[in-house]
Structure formats: C-alpha cells, structure tokens
N, C-alpha and C positions, 0 to 999 in steps of 0.2 A: 342066221345071225342072232346072237343072244341079246336079250333086252338090255343087259348091262353095256354091251358094245354099242347098241343102237342109241342108248341114252348118251354115251360118251361122244358119239358122232354128232348128235343133235346139239349137245352142249357146246362142242367145239365150233359147230357152224354158227350158233348164236353168238358166241364170243367173237368169231371172225366178223360177223355182220355188224355187231356193235362197234368193234374196232374200226371197221371200214367207214361206218357212218361218222364216228367220232373223228376220224382222220380228215374228214372234209373240212373241219373247223380248226385249222392251225392258226390260232389267234396270235397277233404280234406279241412278242415278249414284253411284259410289263413289270418293271421293277417296283418294289415297295420301299417305303421309308418308315423309320421309327418316329412317328410324330403323334402327339396326343395333346388334348386339351382337358383340363379339369374344371368343371363348373359345379359348385355347391356339392362337392363330394363325389361327383360322378365323373369318371375318366372316359373320354371319348377318343378312341384310336382312329387315326386318319392316314392309312398307309399310302394313299394316292394324293396326298397334299401337293406333291411336286408338280402335278398336272395343272395347278391353278395359274401357272405362269404361261399364258398362251402366246407369248412372244419368244419363248424358249425354243430353240431348234429341236431339242429332244421331244418336246411335246408336240410340235408341229409334225415331225416325222412319224410319231406314233399315231396321230390323228389321220395322216395320209395313208399309213399302212392299214389302219382300220377301215377307212373309206374304200381302199382298193379291194380289200377282202370282201366287204359287204357288197359292193357293186358287182363283183365277179359272181357271187352267190346268187344275188337277186336276178341278174341278167340271165342266169342259166335255168331259172325256174321254168319248167314246161308250162306252156299256156300264157306266159306273161306277155309275149308279143301279140297274141290274139286278143287279150284283154285290153292292151293299149290301143289296138285298132278299133275295138268296140267303143272305148271311151272317146276316141277321136270322132267316131260316127255320131255318137250321142251329142257331143258338144256341137258338131257341125249342124245337126238338126235344130238345136236350140238357136244357133246363130243365124240360121236362114231367115228368121223373123226378127233378128236383132234383139239385144237385151239393153233396155234403157231404164234409167231411174234418175229422178230429178234431185238437184241440190239447191235450187233457188229459182225465184221468178221476180222479174221487175216489170211493172206495167203488163203488157201482153206478151212478154218474151220469157220463155222457159230456158233455164240452163240446166244441163243434164250430162250424165255419163252415157256413153253408148258403146257397146261391143258388137262388132259385126264379123262375118266370115272373113278370114284373112288377118284379123287383128290378133296381136299377142297380149294386149293389155287395153283396158277401157280408155277411150279418148273423151275429151270435153267438147260439147256442142252447145248451140243455142238455136232456138226456133222462135220466130215471131209470128203469132197467130196459129190457129190450129192447122191451117193449110199451108203454112210457110215451109220453106226448105230447111233441112238440118244443115247448119253452118258450122264447120270445124273451127274450134277455137285453139285447142291445144293437143298435140300428140306427144305423149311421154317417151315414145321411141325415137322420134326424129329431132327432139329438142337439142340434144348434144350427141355428137358422133361417138359411137361405140358405147353408149350408156343407155340404160333404161331406168326411168324414174317412176316412183309411186307418187301420186299427187293427191293432196287434200285441199279442195278449193274453198274460198269464202268470198261471197258476193257483197259488195258494199251497198248500202241502203238506197243510193241514188242510181244504181245500175251503171256507174261509170267505170268502175275498176273491178278486177278479179284478182284476189290474192291466191297465189299458188304456193303451198308448202311442198317443196320437192325433195324427196329423199331417194338416194340411190341404193338399190339392191337391199331394200328392207332395213336399212340402218336406223331409220326413224329420226335421225338427226338431220333435219331438213335445212334447206336454205329457203328464204322467203323471196319470191319474185312477184312483181305486180304488173299485170297486163292492163293497158289502156284499151277498153272495149270498143272504142270508136275506131282506132287504128289497128287493133289486134297486135300491137307491139309492146314488148316489155319495157318498162321504165328503166333508166340507167341505174337507179339505186336498187340494190338488193341487199338482204340482211343474212349473213352467213350463220350457220349453226343455230337456227332459230325456228320456232313454230308459233303461229299466231292466227288471229282472225280479225275481221273488221268489227268495229263497234256497231251495235244495232241501234244506237241513239244519235249518232253523228256521222255523216258521210265523210269519207277520206281520212278517218282516224282508225288506227289499228293498235291492238295490244298484243305483245308477244313475249315469250320466254326465250332468252338467248343463253346457249351453253358455251362452255369455254373452248370446245373444239368438237370435231367429229369423231373423237376416239370413243368407241363404244365400250372400252374397258376402263375408262376413267371413272374413278369414284367421285371425283370433284364435280363432274358434269351434272349430276342429279342432286347436288347438295347446295344449300344456301340459294334457293331459287330467287330470281329477280324477275319482275315483270316491267316491261318498258312500253312507253306510248310513242307512236310514230305518226307523223303527218305525211300523207302521201306527197311525193315529190320533193321532200326535204332531205337533207344529209342525215343518214342514220346515226352518225357520230354525235349529233346534237339531241338524240332522243332522251326523254326524261324517264328516270326510274320512278315508277308509281307504287311499287311494292318491293320491299327488301328488308332484311334484318337491320341494316344500318339506318335507313331512312324512316323506318316505322317501328320504333321500340314499343309502341302501344300494342303491337300484335304478339309480342313475346314469341317470335318465330324461332324454331330450332332448326338445325341444318337439314333434317330430313323432311320437313314440312313441304307438301305440295300445295301450290296455290293457283287459283284460277280467277279471272275477272269475268263477270257477266254484266252485260248492259241490256237495256230494254227500250224499245222504240217509243213507249208512252210514259216514261218515267225519267225524272231528272237525276235519279240515283244510279250508281254502279254498285254491284255487290262483289265482295271478295269471299270466295269459298276456300276454306283451309281444310286439307285432308279430304280426299275424294272417296274415302271408305265410308259406306253406310253406317250410321249410328255414331260416327265420330266426326261429324261435320260442325265446325264453328264458322259463323258467317259474320262479316262486317260490311258496313256500307259507307259511302261517301258521295258527295255531289259530283256528277260527271264534270262539272265546270272546274272543280279543283284538280281532276286528272289532266285537264286540257290546259291549265294555267302553268305558269313558270314555277310556282312555289311547291313546297312539299305537300303531300296528301296526308290528311289525318283520317284514319279509318275508325269508325265508331262501331262498337259491338252491336250486332243484331240478335244473335242467338248463341247459345253454348251447346255442348254435346248433349247435356241432359234435357234440352228442349226437343230433341229428336226431330229436328226439321230436316227433311230429305231433299226437297226441291222448293224453289221459290220463283214466282212470276210477279214482277212489280208493274203496277199501273198507277200513274199519278202518285198519291201519297200512301197507297195501299199495297201490301205484300200478300199475295195468295200463296199459301204454303201447303205442302204435303207434310204431315206429321204422323208419326206412329205412336205418339204418346196417348195413351187411353184406348188405342185400337191398333193392334199390331198389323192389321190389313190396311190401315191408312185412313186418314181424315183430311179434308181440305178446310183450312181456316183462313180468315182474313184479319190482318192486324195493321195498325198504323206503323209505318216504317220508322219514323223518328222516335216513337214511344211504343215499342212492341210489348203487348201484354198477353202472353200466351195463356195465362190462366183464365182470362176473361175475353178471349178472342171470339169473333163472329164465326159461327159454324156454317160453312157453305155446304158441305156434303160429308156424310158419315157412312162408311161401308158396312154392309151386313150380309148375312146369308152366304158367307164364304167368298164374296167378291173382294178382290184386292186392287188397289190403285197401282197401276203401272206407270202412268205418266200424266203430266199436265203440259199444255202448250197454249200459246196465245195467238190470236188473229186480231183483225181490226176491231171487231165488236164482241168477240167471244173468248172465253176460256174453255179449252176442250179437255176432257178427262177420259183416259182409256182404263178400262177395268178388265180383269181376267178372273176366272174361277177355275182353280186346279189346273191352270195351264191348258185347259180344253175349250172353254167358252170365253168369248171376248165380246164386249160391248163398249160403246162410246157415248159420252154425254157432252152437252154444251151448256155453258153458263153464260147467260146474257148479261153483260155488264150494266146495261141501261135498266133492265126490268128486274134484275136479281133473280131470274128464273132459270131453273134447271130442266132440261128436256133431253130425251134420248135421240141420238142420231139414227137415221133410217139407213143402216148398213147391213143388209141381209146376206152376209158372207160367212161361209164356213172357215174354220181355222183361225189363225192369229191375225190380228189387225193392228197396224201401227200407223198413227197419223203423222203427217209431215206438212207444216204450213208452207204454202207456196210463197207467201210473203206476209209479213206482219201488218201490211197496209192494205190487205184485202181479206175477204172471208172465204177464200178458196184454199182447199187443202188437198194434198195427195194422200191416198189411202193405200198403204202397202199391205198386201194380203198374202199370207203363207199358210201352208197346211201340210200334214204328214203325207197326203196323197195328191197334192196339186202343185203345179209350178208356181213360182213367184210371179205375182201380178200387181200392177199399179192401176188404181182407179183415181178419179177425181170427184171431189164432193164440194158443193156449194152450201155453206153453213146457213146463209140467209134464206135460201129456198128449200133447204133440206133435200137436195137432189143429188143422187149418186149417178155418175156417168162413167163410161169406159175410158174416155179421154184419149190423149195422144200417145200415152205410154202403154196402153193396154195391149196385151199379147194373148190371143185366144188359143194359141197352139197347145197341143198336148202331145207328150212323147209316146211313142209306141211302146207297148209292153206294160202299161200302167193299169190296164183294164181289170186285171185280176188281183191287184193289190188291195190289202185291207190293213186297217190299223185299229188298235184298241189300247186304251189306257185303263189300268186297274191299280189297286193299292194292295201292297203286300206287307206283312208285319216284319219289322227289323228286330235286331237283337233285344231291344228294350220295349218292344210293343208298338213303337211309333209306326204309323202307316205310311209307306213310301210309294209315291206314284211310279209306275213302271209302264212305259209305252212300248209297244211292239208294232213293227211294220213287216209284212211278209206277203208272199204270193200265195193266195188261198189254194191254188191247184198243186203247189209244191210242198205244202205243209204236211208232214207225215205223222207227227204226234207220237213218235216212238223213240224220241231222243237222238235221231240220226241227222237232224238238221243242224248245219253249222250256224252259229249265232255270233254276232259281233255286238257286245254290250259296251256302251259308252256312258259317260257322266261328266260332271265337272265339280260343283260343290264349293265355290269360293266367291268372295266379294258380293254375295247376295244376288248373283247373276242366275236368272232362270233360263231354262232351255225351252224355247217356244216351238210349237209345231213348225217344222221346216223340212220340206222334201229336198233331198240332195240328189240331183240327176246322176251324179257319179256312183250312187249306190244301186242304180238300176241293174248294172251288170252282176252285182251280188245277189240282188233279189230274184233275178231270173235264173239264178243257179240254186235257188232254194235256201239262201241265206236269210236268217231272221236278223233284222236291224232292231236292236233294243236300246232304249234310253232310260237310265235310272235317274230320277229327279231327286237326288240325294240332299240331305241337310248340308247347309253351307250356301245353297242357292236360296231363292225366296219364293218358290212356287206357292208356298202356303203362308206367306207373309214374313215379316221381319223376325219373328221368333224361330221360324224355320231356318233362317240364316244364322241367327245367334247360336242355334243348337249345333252348328257345324263350324264354329269359329273358335280359334285359340285352344283353350283347354277342352272344348267340346269337339274338337276336330275329329277324333276317332269315330264319331257317329257317321262322318262322311264315307269312309271306306267300309265301315260295318254295314251301312245301308246298302252299299254297292254289293258287298258279298252276300247279303241277304237276298238281293234280287237275283244274283247268280245261282244261289241255292234253290230259289223258287223255280227258275227256269229249268234247272236239272231235275228237280223232284217231280215237276209236272210234265216232263218229257218233251219240252220244247226243244231241248238240246241235251248234250251230255258233257261231262268235264273234258273229254278228249276232242270235243267239237266247239268248245267255247273260247272266244277271243275277247279281249277287253282293250279299250283304247281311250285316251284323252290327251289333252295338250296343256302346256304351260302349268298353271297352278293345279290343273288336273293330274299332273305328274305325282303329286302327293297322293291322290286317290289311287292311281294305278300302282305306284310303287308300294304302298302300304297294303293294298288289296292282295297283291301277290306274295308279299313277304309274310302276311298273316295267314293267308289261305292259299298256298301254291297249288293245292290239290284241286281247286275249283276251275283252273284255267289251263288251256292248252297253249294259248298265245297271249302275249301282252305287248302292247305298242304304246309306250309313253312318248309322245312327240314334243320336242323342246321342253321337257318336263322338269319341274322343281323336284329333285330327288335327293337333295342333300340339304335339308332345311337348317341344320345347325350352322351351315356356312352361308346361308342366304343373305344375312344382313351385311356380310363382308363383300358383296357383289355391288356393282353400280346401281342396280335397281332394288337392292335389299333394304336400305334404311327407310324408303318410303312405304315399304310393305310391313313395317313393324306394327302399325295399327291393326292390320289384318291378321297377322300370324303370331307376333310376339317378339321378344328379344332374349338373348341368352344372358343378359345382365340382370334379369328379374328371375328369382328362384322358381316361381310358379310357371311363368312363361317358358323358361328353359325346359322344364319337364314336358310342357306341351309340345315344344319344338322337337324334343328327343323322341316323342311318340310319332311325330310326323315324319321324321327322317328315315327314308327308305333305306339308305346305305347302312345306317346303324343297325337295322333289323335283318340284314342279309346274313345268313348263317352258312358256314361251311358244310358241304355234304348234303344239302337239301335238294330235292328234285324240283327245280323251278321251271316254269313254262318257257317255251321258245319266246325270244324277245327281239323286237326291232325297235331300237332306241335311236331317236333322231335328234340332231342339233344343227343350228345354223351358226356358222363361225362369226357372223356380224350381229348376233342377237344381243340387243341391249337390255332385254328384259330377264331372260334366263341365260346367263352366261354359258358359253359352250363347254367349259370344263365340267359343269355340273352333271349333265348326262354322260359325259365321257368317264368320269370317275365311277359313276354307277355301273356303266358297262364293264369297266375293268374289274370291279368287284364281283359282278355277276359271272363274268367269264372265268374267274378263279374259283368261285364258290359252288356253282351249280353242278350237281351230280347226275343230272337228267339226260345228258348228251344232246339236249335240244340246243339249237343255235342261239347264241346271244350276239346280235349284230349291232354295230354302231354305224349309222348313216350320217356322214358329215357333209353338209352343203357348205362349201367354202365361199359361196357368193351370197347366200341368202341371210336374212335375219330371222326375226321371231315368227313371221307370218309366211314363211316359205318362199318359193320362187316368185320372181317378178313377172314371168310370162306364163301364158296358158300352157305352153309345152312343158315348162318346168313343173307347173302345178299338176298336169296330167301324169307326168312321170312319178311324182311323189305319191299320188293317189294309187297309181298302179302298183308301186312298190308295196304299199300297205296291203292292198287287196290280194295280190298274188302271194305275198308272204302268208297271209291268213289262210287262203285256200290250199296252199302247198302244205302247211303244217297241220291243217285240220283234215287232210286226207281227201280233198275233192279229186275225183279221178282225172279230170282234165289237167291237173297241175302236178301229176306224179310222173316219175320216170317210166 
C-alpha cells in the first residue's frame, strides 16, 4: 500500500472519528435576534436577548431541551455511578459521628444544627447542659407536606423564642415564622416574603426586610428597601417602618441601596449600615428607643465612605471600629458614638508584619479580634473592656480559626477550626480562664484516605509582577511531576472575600485518583488586605482573571499538570473569573465549569440582583465603569471559530442572585462559537436557586456531575469508554 493511500485512509478515519464525536452533541436549535446596545460609542450585539424572558414558553422549552441533553450525556459517563457510590460512602462515614455546629446559646442551653445518618438536610436542636439529650426543635423536611425548606434561625436574647427564616428550594425569599421555645409551637402570626432577625438589645423585638412577593424575577423586590420592626405576638400589619426612602429623607436613599440594622446588647444605640460592599459603607445611628416608639426614626450620620469603617461593635457610648484608613490590613479604633472623631480616635490595635484583621466580636467582658497572615496563619486576641488590656488567646490549632460567641451575656465562645488537610471541627473556649476544650460539638473522627495528603501555599508572579498566593492539595504518593496529573484550579476574587483553608470531603475521590486541588487567591479577594481587594475591583477587575491565568501557566510550566489535564471552576461572581479566563486564554484549559456564574456583566444591572451590585462592579451609565463592565463580560469576548475548552455550565431556575438566563445565554453563544468539538453543556436545575439542591442527595449529584465531567474530559482511564 502506497504512503499516499495510507495517508488518505488515516485522514479519512480521523475525519470519521471527529464527526462521530461531534455528532454526540446535537445541541437544541437556538435562534438569534438582531439586538444591540450602544454605550459611549461602543455597540454591543446581543443575539440571545430573547432568552431573558424566562416566562416565555420558547425559552422554557429550550432550557428543558438543554437539560435533557446534558443529563443524558452526564449519566452515560463511564465511572459516574461508581463515583456517586464513593461519595455516598464518604458522607455516610462523616454522618456516623454526626455533624453539629451551634448558632446560639442561652443560659446553659445550646441551640445548634445537626446532620445525622438518614437526614437529607440539617435539623435544629437544643441541649441543656453538657450531658443533656439533644432535643429536636425543627425539621425542615416535615414542616410542610411535599416541601423542603432551608432555614436561617435567630434566637432572642431571653431564650423564649426562635425566629425561623424559611425559604423553599433555595429561592431565598423566605417567610418568617416564630417558635415559642417553651411549647415548641409556632405562633399564629407569620410574616410572608421577609427575612429578619431578633434585636440583640431588647427581647421579643425583631427587625426585617419585606419584599413585594416571592417572585425571584421581579426587579422591584430588591429595590427601595424598607426595614420594619415587629413585636412578638402582635399583628404584623401594625409593624412600624424604621428605615425607608419615604420616612427617612436624611439618608438620601437610592432605589438600589441595601440597608441593614445592627443592635448591640450593651448599647442603647442601633446602627444602620448602608451598602454592604467593603470600602463603600455609610453608617448611621439612632437610639433603640426611637425604633421601638410610635414616631418616626431620625438616623444621624456616624461615618462616610471615606472614613473606611468596615465593622463596628457598640458598647455603652463607645463604638469599636475596624478601619482600613492608614493601614490597609486594618486597625481597631474607639470613638464616641454621638461625636465620632476619626482623626483623633483612640487606637486599640494596629496590625503589622503582614497580619490582617478578619473579624471583631463581642462577649460579656471582652472584644475578640481574629487575625490572619497570608491566609495560612491565624491567631486571636481579646480586649478586656475593664482593664483596656490586649492579650492573645491560647488556641494552638492549625488551619483557619473563626470565633462564634455563644452568647453576648457570657464569656464563652465556640471556636470553628478548618484546614486544608483536616475535617471541620468545633471547640469551646472560656475567655475568662483562657481555656480551650473540645466541648460537646467536637468530632475527633478522620476520614480514611487522608494520611498521604499534603498541602502547600506559595506565591507566583502575575502579569504585572504582583505575587499571587496559590494553594495546592494532593496525594504525595500519586504526584508524578511530569505534567500528567489532572488538576482542578478554582478561585473567586470578588467582594473582598478570602478563601480560607477548608478541606472538602467531596474532593477525596478526586485526590485519591491523583487529581491536584488548586486554589488561586486572586485579587478581588482580601487575602492580602483591602488593597488586594481594590486591585481586583471595577476597572482593576482584569487582574482577577490574569492572576488566575498566571497560576494556570505556573502549574503547567512546572509540570504539576498540563493544558489538556487542567480544569477550572468557580461560582456566582466567580463566573466573571472563569468566563474571562477561558475567553482570554482558552489554550490553558481542558475543562471549564462556571457554576451559576455571572457571564454577561453588561446585562447584570438589569437583573433583580443587579442594581445592588453596582458599587462592586459598576454601571453602564458611567463611561469609565461601562468599559470596565465590557472587559468583564465573558459573552462579549466569545469569538467564532476559537477552540474553547469543554464546559459544564450550571444554573438554578429559581436563582434570585444570578438569574438563570445569564448562564443560558453564555452556553448558547459557546455552543455556536467553539470550534474545538469539546462539549458545551448547560445543566439546568428547575427546582434549586443560587446555592444548589436543598437535600444531600441533590448536592451529591451536583458534585458528582462536576467531578465525572472533569475526569471524563481530562482522560482519566476509569471514565472513558
């Protein structure tokens, strides 16, 4: 046989194989429309604008067809069933010792979540005394027939009532129910479409935000916020508005302003926090008595954005504040509430040597301070109100530490401990005696298969020389160092949120198959302080995905993995990160998994959750911010004929934060544009919201979808035909 004929045969076979592979992905037909917007001389074409009507039958049918195709492909992945059984076994091992974590304490009674074998979602319990029995208070599964609720509780300061914010299937638009803790019966009054919490200064008083309806697609629901006050046992129709644009002109509220009331057990003042985005917080105060009276409340300014007050704890007439003014890693100052003088404040604590203030909390006699260095080391301090003395807590624990006050009326705290190589654990600490104990929530168990795991965090140079922390977790016996290991790189980079050391048991199946779990601590988070956050915000946002791509390049160059073995994932605002990482450098990744991701930033402010995010990302009405949003918009940067990675794009149909049409539009564009023959799948969960399934089984299936897709596309032998 001549070489010419042989080459023709091989070429024909390759074409046949390619066509066979491509034939597997017969995506639903997707029409396009001629729609465009022009901002400041730039025309943005939006051929899938028609998908933004989620109540349209054509859109629904298209989403259903996408889900049918995606599920059929995912369910056929070899090895998926085995992976699901492994995940169930790992979870069962964890639940054998129960998973408990507290949310409050009154006197000697703890109130906590608990998840045990056989449960599909955490239930609420209480226990009186260390040796008491666990008493079930609330089961989100049995509360209402054929419904499963997510619950966010709030305990009143007298321990008489428990407020339950109950939302169905992750919609986040909850109804408020109140339980009488003596009888364990719900009070007849409940408040629909609301979320709230008990006052920390006065028992039987709660403050809540009420929406117009439970419609997650309503633009009006998250606009013109109002906060109301409610007395337990009274008719909610008589509740007083304590914050609104109409009743409080002194606040100069705009429709998209988010507002929150904070009260304190040792102060007569309530604080109003406007805009929950770091560096853009304005705060006001008013006497609690005025909130509880019949008249209007007048809010007096406490601080402006330029004062850089991040958090505040009030005690008597003094406000203890975290400020980043003068030190981007944070300082704690004390000022008079009525006459705050931030220029001449009392300095309580000033960070140095790379330590950053994470949090401040209050107990009966102390203010606690949590510090971190490079997201690797953690330590905690206490400030004695009586002696004005600072001292370090005796907490010799590895990994991340987060403090949770048991009660503001005691000096007992819960210590939540997490690490890259350890299970989540809860200790108890007595601030008066400086004694750490394991306590009633401590779980000493350790999962099998963790003994050979290692972690390391180092810094790599980004495009502009900034040093980006990169964490790796892997099995030392399965690390090859020749580029053949599969790697899953994740990150976030928004709202100043850091990624703390946190072992996910679901990753054990990946780790035991030689997969490297990598975390890029990119700009937009605050691992290195407030300036690290600002360097990834608005016009600086490109640093976020450029940092991420620099981490990917480092992993490939140093043979931890290779481009055909590297996957990337993130969720929510992390969709900006993943969408732009793969549109800027599609050659670096084999797999991309944006989960409920923000992938169409130019349309974000026209979604229900969009206006409140303008302080974080910007608005198309401002010329500079528009160009920043244009850079962030992954859809805008998708180009026809580019070889894009395989993609598993997810969305929740009830998502009130990232509306479902946004990932859907991105999927449609990628299915049309990519020339790589890699699958672009859209997974639509018609029951869930932003945070995925409401039950353990649903959460397991979601995780197995992601992992099996990664292993399949990256060539792991167990997941091939």
